[in-house]
N, C-alpha and C positions, 0 to 999 in steps of 0.2 A: 563305362568300364574300360574302354581302348585306350581313353585319355588317360586314364590313370596309370594304367600298364606303360605308356609311351612316358608318361613323367617319371614313375619308377625307374626306367631303364634309363633315362638321361640324368635321375640324380644316382644313380649307382654309378655310371661313367664317369660322372663328375668325382666322387669320392674316390674311386680307382685311380683317377690321375694324379692324386697326390700322396697314395701309398708305395712303398718300397716296391721297385719290378725285381722279379724275381727269375732266374733262368738264363741271364744273360753270362756268358764266360769271362768271369773275370774277378778279381779278388776284389772288386769296389762293390757299392752298394748304389742303387740308382733309384732318383725319385723324380718327378715330372710335376711341375708346376705352371700356371698360367700369368702372363702378366697383362697389364694394362695397355702395353704399346712395345714398340720396337727397343732394344737394347744395343748399346755401342760398348762391346766387350774390348780389353787388349788386342784382340784380333779380330779384323774382320774380313769375311770373305773379300776377293779381289774383283773389282771391276763392275761391281752390280750393288751398288749404295748400301754396302755393308747387311746384304741379306740373310746373312748368317753370321752370329760372334761367338767368342769365347775368350775366358777369363780364366786363370786359376788363383783361388784364393788360399793363400798360405794357411790361415789360422784353420786347422781341420782338414787340410789335404783336401779342398774341393774344386774341380773342374767344372764350369758351368758351360753351358751351349745353349745360345738361344735362336729360336727361328725367328727372324723377325719380318719375313715376307710372305705374303700366301702366295707364292709363285710355283706350285706344284713340286717345288724338291725339297728335299731332305736337307739337314745341315748335319756334316759328319765332322768330327775333330779326330785327329790321326797324332798318336802321341807315342813318345819312348819315357819309360821311367827308369832311373838307375837301379832300381829294384827286381825288376822285371826282366830276363835275358828274350832274345829272340832275333829271329831275322828279318821282322817283319814290325811294323808298327800295329800299333793297337787303335781300334777304330770303334767310336761310341756314336752310334746313330741318335740326332734328334728329329724322329719323324712323327711327331706328335701335332704337326699343322703351327700357324702362325700364331705367334706371342707365347709358345711353350718353350719352356726353360728345362733343359736337363740337367741334373746335379749328379756329376760323379762323385760321390764320395769315395777318396782313397785313403788309405794310410802310408804316407810315404816317410822314411824314415827321416829325423831331423837332418842329417848330414847328406842325403839325397838329392835328386832333382828331377827333371820333369820337362820334357820339350815338347811343343805340341803347334799345329797348324790347324785352322778352320774351312772347310771346301763346304761347296755344294754337292750333291749326289743323288744318286737315286735307291732309294731304300731295297726296293722289293729285288732288284738284281745284284744290289751293292756295288754299284759303280759310283766312284768317285769321279766328279768333273774337274781334272786337275787344273783346267785352265782358270777355276773359281779359285784355286787355293791361295790362303795367306801364305806368308814366308814363316818360317818353323821360328818360335820364341822359345829361351830357355830361359827357366826359371829355376833358382834356389828352394828347395821344400823349406829351409828351415827359417 
C-alpha cells in the first residue's frame, strides 16, 4: 500500500510539472517541462560551462530558461520589457532542478522589445549571483 501511495505521489508531481503555474506576480504564464539533457540557449551563464541558459522565441513571445547543471543553484533570468515600466528588472526563477525548462509565455506588442540576461542564484533568499550573469541581450518582439 505504501508503494502505491509513493508512486501516486510521484505521478502527481510529474503531471503538475507540465501544468501552468499560478500565483507568480506577472502578466505572463509559466510552464515547466524537463529535457533529456543540457541546452545552450542564446545566452549562457558566465564562467561555469553554461550551467543556465535562456532564449527568447519571437513566435508567441516565450522566454525559455534552462537549468543545465545539478549544482545546487537556481537559474534566474532578469529582464525589462518595453510594455512594462518600473525601476527594477523583472526576475523569473527556474528552481525546478537539473534539465528543467521554464517557459515564460509573454504577450509583448509586435513593436515592442525585451532585454534579458541569465544568472545563477539562490531561490530561497532571491539572491542573484552577479558574477555568473551573462551580458544583456536586446531583441525585438516583432
